[in-house]
C-alpha positions as CSV (number, residue, x, y, z in Angstrom):
1,M,43.6,-31.8,12.4
2,H,43.1,-30.7,16.4
3,R,46.1,-31.6,18.6
4,S,43.8,-33.7,20.5
5,A,42.0,-35.5,18.0
6,A,45.3,-37.0,16.7
7,L,46.7,-37.3,19.0
8,A,44.0,-40.0,19.6
9,F,43.8,-41.1,16.3
10,A,47.7,-42.4,16.9
11,L,47.5,-43.7,20.0
12,A,44.9,-46.2,18.2
13,A,47.2,-47.4,15.6
14,L,50.3,-47.8,18.1
15,P,50.7,-50.4,20.8
16,L,49.0,-49.8,24.2
17,A,52.8,-49.0,24.9
18,A,52.2,-45.5,23.5
19,A,50.0,-44.2,26.3
20,A,53.0,-44.3,28.2
21,A,54.7,-41.2,26.2
22,P,55.2,-37.7,28.3
23,A,52.6,-35.4,27.2
24,D,54.5,-32.1,28.0
25,P,56.1,-30.7,25.0
26,V,59.8,-30.0,24.3
27,S,60.3,-26.1,24.5
28,P,61.4,-24.1,21.9
29,A,63.3,-21.6,24.3
30,A,64.8,-24.5,26.2
31,L,66.4,-25.6,23.0
32,S,67.3,-22.1,22.3
33,V,68.9,-21.4,25.6
34,D,71.1,-24.7,25.4
35,V,72.4,-24.2,22.3
36,K,73.1,-20.6,22.8
37,V,75.7,-21.8,25.6
38,L,77.4,-24.9,23.2
39,A,77.7,-22.7,20.0
40,S,79.6,-19.9,22.7
41,D,82.7,-18.5,22.1
42,A,83.6,-20.2,25.1
43,F,83.7,-23.4,23.6
44,G,86.1,-22.6,20.9
45,G,83.7,-24.7,18.5
46,R,84.1,-27.9,20.2
47,A,86.8,-29.4,18.4
48,P,88.2,-32.6,19.6
49,G,91.1,-33.1,21.9
50,T,91.3,-28.9,22.5
51,P,90.3,-27.2,25.3
52,G,87.0,-26.6,24.1
53,E,86.2,-30.7,24.3
54,A,87.2,-29.8,28.1
55,K,84.7,-27.4,28.4
56,T,81.8,-29.3,26.7
57,V,82.0,-32.7,27.7
58,E,82.4,-30.9,31.6
59,W,79.2,-28.8,30.8
60,L,77.3,-31.6,29.2
61,V,77.9,-34.2,32.2
62,A,76.8,-31.6,34.8
63,Q,73.4,-31.9,32.3
64,F,72.9,-35.1,32.9
65,K,73.6,-34.8,36.8
66,A,71.4,-32.1,37.1
67,A,68.7,-33.6,35.3
68,G,68.9,-36.8,37.9
69,L,70.7,-39.5,35.3
70,Q,73.1,-41.9,36.0
71,P,76.6,-42.6,34.3
72,G,76.2,-44.5,31.4
73,G,80.1,-44.8,30.1
74,A,82.7,-47.0,31.0
75,N,83.3,-48.7,34.5
76,G,80.2,-46.7,36.1
77,S,81.9,-43.3,34.4
78,W,80.2,-40.5,32.6
79,T,82.3,-41.3,29.6
80,Q,83.7,-43.7,27.1
81,A,87.2,-43.1,26.1
82,V,88.0,-42.2,22.2
83,P,91.8,-42.3,22.0
84,L,92.3,-39.9,18.8
85,V,95.3,-38.2,16.3
86,R,94.7,-35.4,15.0
87,T,97.2,-33.9,12.3
88,Q,97.4,-31.1,10.3
89,L,99.3,-29.9,7.6
90,G,101.4,-27.6,6.9
91,A,102.1,-25.0,3.9
92,G,103.5,-27.7,1.1
93,T,103.8,-28.0,-2.6
94,V,101.6,-30.5,-4.5
95,S,101.8,-30.8,-8.4
96,A,100.6,-33.2,-10.8
97,N,102.8,-34.1,-14.0
98,G,104.9,-31.0,-13.3
99,T,101.9,-28.2,-12.7
100,A,101.9,-27.2,-9.6
101,W,98.4,-26.7,-7.6
102,T,97.2,-24.2,-5.1
103,M,95.8,-26.1,-1.9
104,G,92.4,-25.3,-1.3
105,R,91.5,-23.9,-4.9
106,E,92.7,-26.6,-7.4
107,V,93.0,-29.6,-4.9
108,Y,92.2,-30.1,-1.1
109,L,94.5,-32.5,0.6
110,S,95.0,-34.2,4.5
111,T,96.4,-37.3,6.4
112,V,95.8,-39.6,9.2
113,R,99.0,-40.7,9.3
114,P,100.9,-39.8,12.8
115,L,104.0,-38.9,10.8
116,A,106.3,-35.5,10.9
117,R,106.5,-35.3,7.1
118,A,103.4,-36.2,4.0
119,T,105.5,-36.6,1.3
120,I,104.6,-38.8,-2.6
121,A,107.5,-38.9,-5.1
122,H,106.6,-39.2,-8.6
123,A,103.1,-41.4,-8.2
124,P,102.0,-42.5,-11.1
125,L,97.8,-41.2,-11.5
126,V,95.3,-43.8,-12.1
127,F,91.6,-43.1,-13.1
128,V,89.5,-46.1,-11.7
129,G,85.9,-44.7,-12.2
130,Y,83.7,-44.9,-9.5
131,G,86.5,-47.2,-7.6
132,V,83.7,-49.8,-6.5
133,T,84.2,-53.6,-6.1
134,A,80.8,-54.7,-5.8
135,P,80.4,-58.5,-6.2
136,E,77.1,-59.2,-5.0
137,R,76.1,-56.4,-7.6
138,Q,78.6,-57.8,-10.9
139,W,80.3,-54.9,-10.6
140,D,84.1,-54.4,-10.4
141,D,85.8,-50.9,-11.6
142,V,89.4,-52.3,-10.7
143,K,89.5,-55.4,-12.8
144,G,92.8,-56.2,-10.5
145,V,94.7,-53.1,-11.7
146,D,98.2,-53.1,-9.7
147,L,97.2,-49.9,-7.6
148,K,100.6,-50.3,-5.2
149,G,102.5,-46.8,-4.6
150,K,99.9,-45.1,-6.9
151,V,97.4,-43.0,-6.7
152,A,93.6,-43.5,-7.9
153,V,91.3,-40.7,-8.5
154,F,87.6,-41.1,-8.2
155,L,84.3,-40.3,-9.6
156,V,82.2,-38.9,-6.4
157,N,78.9,-41.2,-5.7
158,D,77.7,-45.1,-7.3
159,P,78.2,-46.0,-10.8
160,D,74.5,-45.1,-11.7
161,F,74.1,-41.4,-9.9
162,E,74.5,-40.3,-13.8
163,A,73.3,-43.2,-15.3
164,A,71.0,-42.9,-18.4
165,P,68.6,-46.0,-19.7
166,G,70.7,-48.4,-21.3
167,D,74.0,-47.7,-19.1
168,D,75.2,-50.9,-17.7
169,A,75.4,-49.2,-14.4
170,S,71.5,-47.9,-14.6
171,G,69.7,-49.0,-11.4
172,R,72.6,-51.6,-10.5
173,F,73.0,-49.5,-7.5
174,G,69.5,-48.4,-6.6
175,G,69.3,-45.3,-9.5
176,R,70.2,-42.1,-7.1
177,R,70.1,-42.9,-4.0
178,M,73.6,-43.3,-2.7
179,T,74.7,-46.5,-1.6
180,Y,78.1,-47.2,0.7
181,Y,80.2,-47.3,-1.9
182,G,79.5,-44.0,-3.3
183,R,81.0,-42.1,0.4
184,W,84.0,-40.9,0.3
185,T,84.8,-43.3,3.7
186,Y,84.6,-46.4,1.2
187,K,86.8,-44.4,-1.9
188,F,89.3,-43.7,0.8
189,E,89.6,-47.0,2.4
190,E,89.6,-49.0,-0.6
191,A,92.4,-47.4,-2.4
192,A,94.6,-48.0,0.9
193,R,93.6,-51.5,1.0
194,R,94.7,-52.0,-2.6
195,G,98.4,-50.1,-1.8
196,A,98.0,-47.1,-3.0
197,V,100.0,-43.8,-1.4
198,G,97.4,-41.4,-2.5
199,A,93.6,-40.6,-3.6
200,L,92.0,-37.9,-5.3
201,I,87.8,-37.7,-5.5
202,V,86.5,-35.4,-8.4
203,H,84.6,-32.9,-6.8
204,D,80.8,-31.7,-7.9
205,T,78.5,-30.3,-6.0
206,A,75.7,-32.9,-7.3
207,G,77.6,-35.7,-6.8
208,A,79.0,-34.8,-3.5
209,G,75.9,-33.1,-1.8
210,Y,78.0,-30.2,-0.7
211,G,80.3,-27.5,-2.6
212,W,83.8,-26.6,-3.1
213,P,84.4,-24.7,0.3
214,T,82.9,-27.7,2.6
215,V,85.5,-30.0,1.5
216,T,87.8,-27.0,2.4
217,A,86.5,-26.4,5.3
218,P,88.6,-28.7,7.7
219,G,92.1,-26.6,6.4
220,G,94.1,-29.5,6.2
221,E,93.0,-30.9,9.6
222,N,92.1,-34.6,9.8
223,Y,91.8,-37.1,13.2
224,D,91.7,-40.8,12.9
225,V,91.7,-43.7,16.0
226,A,94.7,-44.3,17.2
227,T,94.9,-47.5,16.2
228,P,93.3,-47.8,12.7
229,P,91.8,-51.3,11.7
230,A,92.9,-51.0,8.2
231,P,95.7,-49.2,6.1
232,R,95.9,-45.5,6.0
233,L,96.4,-43.3,2.8
234,M,99.7,-40.9,3.3
235,L,97.6,-38.1,1.6
236,Q,93.6,-38.2,0.5
237,G,91.8,-35.3,-0.6
238,W,89.7,-34.2,-3.3
239,I,90.4,-32.1,-6.6
240,E,87.9,-29.4,-8.2
241,G,86.0,-30.0,-11.2
242,D,87.8,-27.5,-13.3
243,A,90.7,-28.7,-12.2
244,A,90.2,-32.2,-12.6
245,T,89.0,-31.6,-16.5
246,R,92.5,-29.9,-16.9
247,L,94.6,-32.3,-15.7
248,F,92.9,-35.3,-17.9
249,A,93.3,-33.4,-20.8
250,A,96.8,-32.8,-20.1
251,S,97.3,-36.6,-20.7
252,G,95.3,-36.6,-23.8
253,L,92.0,-37.8,-22.1
254,D,88.2,-36.4,-21.8
255,L,86.9,-36.4,-18.4
256,A,83.4,-36.2,-19.4
257,Q,83.8,-39.5,-21.8
258,L,85.8,-41.6,-19.7
259,R,82.3,-40.5,-16.6
260,R,80.2,-41.9,-19.5
261,A,82.7,-45.2,-19.8
262,A,82.8,-45.6,-16.1
263,R,79.1,-46.5,-15.8
264,R,80.1,-49.7,-18.6
265,A,80.3,-52.8,-16.5
266,D,83.5,-53.5,-18.9
267,F,85.2,-50.2,-17.9
268,R,89.1,-50.3,-17.0
269,P,91.4,-48.0,-14.8
270,V,93.3,-45.7,-17.0
271,A,96.6,-44.7,-16.5
272,L,97.1,-41.0,-16.8
273,T,100.5,-40.1,-18.7
274,G,103.6,-38.1,-17.3
275,S,105.8,-37.4,-14.0
276,G,102.7,-38.5,-11.7
277,L,101.7,-36.7,-8.5
278,D,104.2,-35.0,-6.1
279,A,103.7,-33.9,-2.8
280,D,105.5,-32.7,0.8
281,F,103.6,-31.4,3.7
282,P,105.0,-30.9,7.3
283,V,102.3,-32.7,9.8
284,A,101.9,-31.3,13.0
285,V,100.5,-34.4,15.3
286,T,98.5,-34.1,18.2
287,R,97.6,-37.2,20.2
288,A,94.7,-37.1,22.4
289,E,92.0,-38.9,24.7
290,S,88.7,-37.7,23.5
291,R,85.2,-38.6,25.1
292,N,82.2,-40.1,24.3
293,V,79.6,-38.6,26.7
294,L,76.9,-41.3,28.2
295,A,73.8,-41.3,30.6
296,K,71.4,-44.0,31.1
297,L,68.2,-44.7,33.1
298,V,67.9,-47.8,34.1
299,G,64.9,-50.0,32.6
300,R,62.7,-51.3,35.7
301,T,62.0,-54.8,34.7
302,R,64.0,-55.5,31.7
303,P,66.9,-53.6,32.2
304,D,69.6,-55.4,29.3
305,E,67.6,-54.5,27.0
306,V,67.9,-50.9,25.4
307,V,66.9,-47.8,23.7
308,M,69.6,-45.2,22.5
309,Y,69.4,-41.6,22.0
310,G,72.2,-39.8,20.1
311,A,73.3,-36.5,18.9
312,H,77.0,-35.8,18.3
313,W,78.5,-32.9,20.3
314,D,81.7,-32.1,18.4
315,A,81.8,-29.4,15.7
316,Y,85.1,-27.8,13.6
317,G,86.7,-25.5,16.4
318,E,88.8,-22.6,14.7
319,G,89.6,-22.1,11.0
320,K,90.6,-19.7,8.8
321,P,88.9,-16.0,9.0
322,D,85.6,-15.5,7.3
323,A,85.0,-12.2,5.8
324,D,84.4,-10.8,9.2
325,G,87.2,-11.8,10.8
326,R,85.7,-14.9,12.3
327,R,87.7,-18.2,12.8
328,I,85.6,-20.1,15.3
329,R,83.3,-22.4,14.0
330,P,80.3,-22.8,16.1
331,G,78.5,-25.5,15.0
332,A,75.4,-24.4,16.1
333,N,72.7,-26.4,14.4
334,D,75.4,-29.2,13.3
335,D,75.0,-30.5,15.8
336,A,74.8,-28.5,19.2
337,L,70.9,-28.2,18.4
338,G,70.8,-32.0,18.1
339,T,72.5,-32.3,21.0
340,A,70.4,-29.6,23.1
341,G,67.1,-32.3,21.5
342,V,69.0,-35.2,23.3
343,L,69.6,-33.4,26.6
344,A,65.6,-32.2,26.6
345,I,64.7,-36.0,26.3
346,A,66.7,-36.9,29.2
347,R,65.4,-34.4,30.9
348,A,61.8,-35.6,30.5
349,A,62.7,-39.0,31.1
350,A,64.4,-38.2,34.4
351,R,60.9,-37.1,35.5
352,A,58.8,-39.8,34.3
353,P,58.0,-43.0,35.7
354,R,60.7,-45.6,34.4
355,P,60.1,-47.8,32.0
356,A,60.9,-51.5,31.4
357,R,63.6,-51.2,29.4
358,T,66.9,-49.1,29.9
359,Q,67.6,-45.6,28.1
360,V,70.6,-44.4,27.1
361,F,71.6,-41.0,26.2
362,A,74.4,-41.3,24.0
363,L,76.7,-37.7,23.0
364,W,79.3,-38.6,20.7
365,T,82.6,-36.9,19.9
366,G,84.3,-37.1,16.1
367,E,81.8,-37.5,14.4
368,E,82.6,-34.3,11.7
369,R,86.1,-36.5,11.4
370,G,84.0,-39.8,10.1
371,L,82.3,-40.8,12.9
372,L,85.0,-41.7,15.2
373,G,83.4,-41.3,18.5
374,S,80.4,-43.6,17.4
375,E,82.3,-46.2,15.7
376,T,84.6,-46.5,18.5
377,Y,81.5,-47.4,20.9
378,A,80.0,-49.9,18.0
379,T,83.2,-51.6,18.0
380,H,83.7,-51.5,21.7
381,P,80.0,-51.3,23.5
382,I,79.2,-50.8,26.8
383,Y,75.7,-51.7,25.9
384,P,75.7,-55.1,23.7
385,V,74.4,-54.4,20.2
386,A,72.1,-57.6,20.0
387,T,70.3,-55.9,22.6
388,T,69.8,-52.4,22.1
389,V,66.6,-52.3,20.7
390,A,67.0,-49.4,18.4
391,N,68.8,-46.0,18.1
392,L,67.4,-42.7,17.5
393,T,69.3,-40.3,16.5
394,L,69.3,-36.1,15.9
395,D,71.9,-34.7,13.7
396,I,70.8,-30.7,12.2
397,L,67.1,-29.6,12.9
398,Q,65.1,-26.9,10.7
399,T,65.1,-23.6,12.4
400,A,62.2,-22.0,10.4
401,G,59.0,-22.7,12.7
402,P,56.2,-25.6,12.6
403,A,56.6,-28.0,9.5
404,R,53.3,-29.9,8.0
405,D,55.9,-32.9,7.9
406,V,59.1,-34.4,9.1
407,L,61.9,-35.5,6.7
408,L,62.7,-39.0,6.7
409,V,66.4,-39.8,6.1
410,G,66.8,-43.8,3.8
411,A,63.4,-44.7,3.5
412,G,62.2,-48.4,3.5
413,Q,65.1,-49.4,5.6
414,N,63.2,-50.6,8.9
415,A,59.9,-50.6,10.8
416,L,60.5,-47.4,13.2
417,E,59.3,-45.8,10.1
418,D,55.7,-46.8,10.8
419,R,56.1,-45.2,14.6
420,L,57.4,-41.8,13.0
421,A,54.2,-41.5,10.4
422,A,52.3,-43.0,13.5
423,A,54.2,-40.0,15.8
424,A,53.8,-37.6,13.0
425,R,49.9,-38.3,13.1
426,A,49.7,-37.3,16.2
427,Q,51.3,-34.0,15.9
428,G,48.9,-33.5,12.3
429,R,52.1,-34.0,10.1
430,T,53.1,-36.2,7.7
431,V,56.6,-38.0,6.8
432,T,58.6,-37.0,3.8
433,P,61.4,-39.2,2.6
434,E,64.5,-37.5,1.8
435,A,64.6,-35.2,-1.4
436,L,67.9,-35.7,-2.4
437,P,69.2,-39.9,-1.5
438,E,71.9,-39.3,-3.8
439,R,73.7,-37.1,-0.9
440,G,74.1,-40.1,1.0
441,L,72.8,-38.7,4.3
442,F,72.5,-42.0,5.8
443,Y,75.9,-43.0,5.6
444,R,76.7,-39.8,7.3
445,A,75.5,-39.6,11.0
446,D,76.5,-41.5,13.9
447,H,73.4,-44.1,13.7
448,F,74.8,-45.8,11.1
449,S,77.8,-46.8,13.2
450,L,75.1,-48.8,15.0
451,A,73.1,-49.8,11.9
452,R,75.7,-51.5,10.3
453,R,75.9,-53.5,13.5
454,G,72.5,-54.7,12.7
455,V,70.1,-52.3,15.4
456,P,67.8,-50.9,13.8
457,T,68.3,-46.7,13.4
458,L,65.9,-44.0,13.1
459,L,67.3,-40.3,11.7
460,L,66.4,-37.0,11.9
461,M,68.2,-34.6,9.9
462,G,66.8,-31.3,8.6
463,I,69.3,-31.1,5.6
464,S,67.5,-33.8,3.7
465,G,65.2,-32.0,1.8
466,A,62.8,-28.9,1.9
467,P,60.2,-28.7,4.9
468,D,56.7,-27.6,4.0
469,L,57.1,-25.1,6.5
470,V,53.5,-23.7,7.8
471,T,53.9,-20.3,6.8
472,G,55.3,-20.5,2.8
473,G,55.0,-23.9,2.4
474,R,58.2,-25.6,0.5
475,T,59.1,-22.6,-1.3
476,A,60.2,-21.3,2.2
477,G,61.5,-24.6,3.4
478,Q,63.8,-24.7,-0.1
479,A,64.5,-20.9,1.1
480,W,65.8,-21.7,4.5
481,L,67.5,-24.8,3.5
482,E,69.4,-23.2,0.6
483,A,70.6,-20.4,3.5
484,Y,71.5,-22.9,5.8
485,M,74.1,-24.8,3.4
486,R,76.0,-21.7,3.0
487,C,76.9,-21.7,6.5
488,Y,77.2,-25.6,6.7
489,H,80.9,-26.3,8.3
490,Q,81.5,-22.6,8.5
491,T,81.4,-20.0,10.6
492,C,78.4,-18.4,10.4
493,D,76.3,-22.0,11.5
494,A,75.7,-19.9,14.7
495,W,73.1,-19.3,17.3
496,S,70.7,-16.3,16.4
497,P,67.8,-15.0,18.5
498,D,65.2,-14.9,15.2
499,W,65.8,-18.9,15.4
500,D,62.1,-20.2,15.4
501,L,62.4,-23.7,16.7
502,R,58.9,-24.9,17.2
503,G,59.7,-27.3,14.3
504,A,62.5,-28.4,16.1
505,A,61.1,-29.0,18.8
506,A,58.2,-30.5,17.6
507,D,61.1,-33.2,15.6
508,V,62.4,-34.0,19.0
509,D,59.5,-34.4,20.3
510,L,58.5,-37.3,17.7
511,I,61.7,-38.9,18.3
512,R,60.9,-38.9,22.3
513,R,57.5,-40.2,22.2
514,I,59.1,-43.3,19.9
515,G,61.8,-43.8,22.5
516,T,59.0,-44.0,25.2
517,E,57.3,-46.3,23.2
518,L,59.9,-48.5,22.7
519,A,61.3,-48.6,26.4
520,A,57.6,-49.5,27.9
521,G,57.4,-52.1,25.2
522,A,58.7,-55.4,24.3
523,D,58.5,-55.4,20.7
524,W,62.1,-55.4,18.5
525,P,62.0,-53.4,15.5
526,A,62.8,-55.3,12.5
527,W,64.9,-54.3,9.5
528,N,62.9,-54.6,6.1
529,P,63.3,-57.5,3.5
530,G,66.2,-56.3,1.0
531,S,67.7,-53.4,3.7
532,E,71.5,-54.4,3.8
533,F,71.5,-54.9,7.5
534,K,68.3,-57.4,8.0
535,A,70.7,-60.1,7.6
536,I,73.3,-58.7,10.2
537,R,70.3,-58.3,12.9
538,A,69.3,-62.2,12.4
539,E,72.6,-63.2,13.2
540,T,71.9,-62.1,17.0
541,A,68.6,-63.3,17.0
542,A,69.0,-66.1,19.8
543,Q,70.4,-63.5,22.1
544,R,67.3,-61.6,22.2
545,G,65.2,-65.1,22.4
546,T,61.2,-65.1,22.1
547,R,60.9,-61.8,24.0
C-alpha cells in the first residue's frame, strides 16, 4: 500500500485525535548517532552505580534540555533517586553432597544480601517442581513442606510448559505462554518467603528463553534496592541442565521422571539425599544511589493526565574478557537503541504544538538487574498511576532493515493493541504476535512495573520473534534474530555502521503516533476481559471520573 493511501486509511479508523500525530518520520541516522555515543567505551557499559552511570545521566539530561523539555523527576529535578546495593561474589567454593561444582560451568550463583560473606553450610536440597502456589488455578507445588534453612530446586517456566494432553497441568497456565509464575523472580521470591536460604533453577534453554552464557553474563554481580520490601535469599542462581541430572542421579532420582511428575496436581516436593549444599563466597558490597531520568512536556488543558514513554538506559558494564580481550558490554541494542527512540520521540514532541495531556519521557536504571528503576518509580510514582493513561515501552529493536510487520509482546492484553494495528496499517504493515510467548517477555521489561499497578502498557521488543523483513522475509529475520541472541548481554552487542535502522525507526514512529494520539485525546485505554490487570485498574476508576 502506498504510504499516503495507508495514512488516509488509518486516520479514518482512528479517533479524530490521530490527526495531531506528527508527520516527520524518525531518522535512522539520528538513532544511530545516539546509540554510537551511549554504546561507546567512554560510557563503560552503563552499569548502575559506576562512573559510566554518571556520564550517562549527564548526557541524557543534556539531550532533554537541548530539546526544550522540562524536568520530569522528583521535586522539579531531572531524576528520581533509586538507592541500590551492588553485590559481587569473589572467588569461593560451592559443592553439593560433597561434590565440588565449578562456578559458571555447573552452577551460577549471586546474592543480594549486603554481607561480607555469603555462606551456606550443609543445607538440605529439596526439589519443589515448578514451585508454584496458585490458588486461583487450583495448583500448589509446595503442599506445606517446610523449606526453612533449605535450598529449593526449581524447574524453570510454568507447570504446563512441557505438558502433554491429559497432564493435570495442561492448559492450567495458559499453555506455552509464560505466566508470572514461570519467571525466575517469582521463584526466588517464593523461596525466600518460605524461609529457604537458597534457590537453584534447573536451566534449559527452551524453558528459560536464553542459553547458559546469558545466565552467567553478570559474573556473580547482582543488585537490589537498598531497602527490600521482602526477605532475600543468602544465595540464588541456576544449575546447568546436565549438572542437575547428575545431582539427582546421585540421590537415586531421575530428573526426567520428576519433570513429568511435576506436571501433576498431586506432585509433592522431593528431598535429595546426602550432605546438602555447601557454599562460601566473599562478597564485595557497594551502596550507590542510581537514578531514573525523567523529562516532561506539560499538557495544555489536562496536565494531570499522563502519557508515558519508557526505555532503560542501563547495561551490564564490564565483565570477563571475551576472546578478543573486550570487557565492556555496551548494550548497544539493549537498550541504547530503545533509549535513542525515546529521545527521538521527545525531540519531536517538543517541536510540536502542546496536546491536552502531559507527556513524560522516562529512562530507567536497573532494568538488567530486575526492573529496579521502574519498580522504584511504580512504588513511589511521581505521577499517579491512576491518571497515567498508558506506558509505551521500547526495549530492543531489530537492526536489519524495513519489515512488513511489527512484533507485539503480550497479545490480547489491552486496547492499545488496536491502536498499534491501525498505526501499523498507516505504514503498510501488519502486527504479528510474539513467536515464543513461553519466554515470558511480557514480564521482563520495565513496562511490567506499571502494568502490575494497572496502567495499560504496550511493549515493542525485537527479540520476540523473527521479523518479516522486506528483503529476505522471515528467513532473513530469523537469521538476524539468531545472530543477535548470540550477542545478547555480551560484549558483541555493540554499535555497528552496518546496521540498517529503517525498521527500528519505523517502530519508534509507531509508538510516537500512538502516544501523540493519546496525548491529544480524552479516552482511557482499557485492559481486555481476562487480563490479570483489569481488576487492578478498576480499583482506581473513580480517580479518572467520566473523563
